[in-house]
C-alpha positions in Angstrom: 6.5 14.4 -34.1 3.9 11.6 -34.6 3.7 12.3 -38.3 7.5 12.2 -38.6 7.6 8.9 -36.8 4.9 7.5 -39.1 6.7 8.8 -42.1 9.9 6.9 -41.0 8.0 3.7 -40.4 6.4 4.0 -43.9 9.8 4.5 -45.5 11.1 1.3 -43.8 8.0 -0.6 -44.8 8.2 0.6 -48.5 11.7 -0.9 -48.7 10.5 -4.4 -47.6 10.3 -7.1 -50.3 6.7 -8.3 -50.8 7.8 -11.9 -51.7 9.7 -12.2 -48.3 6.7 -10.7 -46.5 4.3 -13.1 -48.1 6.4 -15.9 -46.8 5.7 -14.6 -43.3 1.9 -14.1 -43.9 0.8 -17.5 -42.6 3.0 -17.3 -39.5 1.5 -14.0 -38.4 -2.0 -15.0 -39.4 -1.8 -18.0 -37.1 -0.3 -15.9 -34.2 -3.0 -13.3 -34.6 -5.8 -16.0 -34.6 -4.5 -17.4 -31.3 -5.5 -14.5 -29.0 -3.4 -13.8 -25.9 -3.3 -10.7 -23.7 0.3 -10.1 -24.6 2.5 -7.5 -26.3 3.6 -10.3 -28.7 0.0 -10.9 -29.8 -0.5 -7.2 -30.4 2.7 -7.0 -32.5 1.6 -10.0 -34.5 -1.6 -8.3 -35.4 0.2 -5.1 -36.5 2.8 -7.2 -38.5 0.0 -9.1 -40.2 -1.7 -5.9 -41.3 1.6 -4.4 -42.5 2.1 -7.4 -44.7 -1.4 -7.1 -46.1 -1.0 -3.3 -46.6 2.2 -3.8 -48.6 0.5 -6.5 -50.8 -2.5 -4.2 -51.4 -0.3 -1.2 -52.1 1.7 -3.2 -54.7 -1.5 -4.5 -56.3 -2.9 -1.0 -56.7 0.4 0.3 -57.9 0.8 -2.4 -60.5 -2.8 -2.0 -61.7 -2.3 1.7 -62.2 0.9 1.2 -64.1 -0.8 -1.2 -66.4 -3.7 1.2 -67.0 -1.3 4.1 -67.7 0.5 2.0 -70.2 -2.7 1.1 -71.9 -3.9 4.7 -71.7 -7.1 3.7 -70.0 -9.0 5.1 -67.1 -7.8 3.7 -63.7 -10.2 1.0 -62.3 -9.3 1.7 -58.7 -11.9 4.2 -57.6 -12.8 4.6 -54.0 -16.5 5.2 -53.6 -17.7 7.8 -51.0 -18.9 6.4 -47.7 -17.7 3.5 -45.8 -14.8 1.4 -47.1 -15.5 -2.2 -48.1 -13.6 -4.1 -45.4 -13.8 -7.8 -44.6 -13.3 -9.5 -41.2 -10.2 -11.6 -41.2 -10.3 -14.6 -38.8 
């Protein structure tokens, strides 16, 4: 059941337009940076990371398409071990 719910959420997120989401990025970044012990703050954090995940997904997708068109090796390779994550403030 959890997987089915996540699948439905992913389907909805995939259909969102990156340009429209990018327009909301600053708003949710500011909300996230202003910590509150509220459901609204929690939702703003989730929304902020959804926006970022769509942007990253599209970037990786576009890079892979370009590399396929050029018949080159893909440059996106995920090394073993810990992912390279950065703290967003």
